[in-house]
N, C-alpha and C positions, 0 to 999 in steps of 0.2 A: 340795592346796588339796582339802578332802572334798567332789568333789561329788553332792551329793543328787537333780538335779532336772535336764535340760537338754531345751529346747525346740528342736528344729531343725525348719529348713525346707528339707523335701528334693524333689529332681525324678526321675521314670523318666518311661522312654519307656512307652505306650500298652500295648507287647503286652509286654515282660517289664523287669525282674522281678516277678515276683508279689508281691501284699503280703505274701504268706508267705512267699516267700525273705528279703525286707529284714526282716520279723518275727522269721524263724528266725536272720538276722546276724547282727541285736542283740541277739537273747536269748544268744547262746555268747560274748559279750562280760562278760569279768571283772566283777561289782558290781550287775548289771543284774537287781533284781527286780521290775521292771513296764513295761510302755509303752501305748503307743496309739499307734494309726497314724489319722490319720484324712486321706480324701480332699478337697483343697480345690480348686482352680482346676485347669481341663481344657482344654488347647488342641488344635487338631492331632493333635499329635507327642507331645505331654508330659504326665504331671499330677502336680500342686503337693502333696505332704505335709507337714500339720503331726506331726510326731515328738515324744512326748515320752515322757520315757528316766525311770523312780526308780529309785533303789538307794543303793549303798554308797559312796565313793570312784569315782563314776565316770570311766574315763581316756575324755577326748572322744577322742585319736588314733586309737585303737582302733576307738570305735565308728564312726568319722568309715572309716579304713580298712573295717572291718567292710560296711558301708554300698557303699560306692565297689567293694568285692570283689564285691558281690548284683549291681551291675551298675546303680545310680541313684550320685547325686551331693546332696553338701550344699551347700543355696544360702546359708545361712546360720545362724546360732545368736540364737534370738529368747531365749532366756532362761537363766539358766545360776541355779542356786539352791547354795549349798554352807554348811556349818557342821554344828551340831552335831543341828541338826532342820529342818522343812521350815517358812518362813512364806509366804503367800499375801501375794497382791501386794495392798498397802490402796491404795483409793480416796484420790484425795486432796480435801480439802473446799480449795473454790475461792467 
């Protein structure tokens, strides 16, 4: 499957790793052309991150392993887009 975009729910401890360390780990993965890390929820011990990754033939297993090696953890996969092009989510008419 030619994965073009992944939207991941990632958790990390407050102190480490830094967002830069997570970004470096993701950027080193094959196929990654762009990414966005956005801070979400913060509690007493952890930070929730929304990580959007775009590229060609992204390898989820490689990316998840890189995130975990950096010291963070993938909590869930929120979106996968695959195919020859990226299509944005269409709002349903109700």
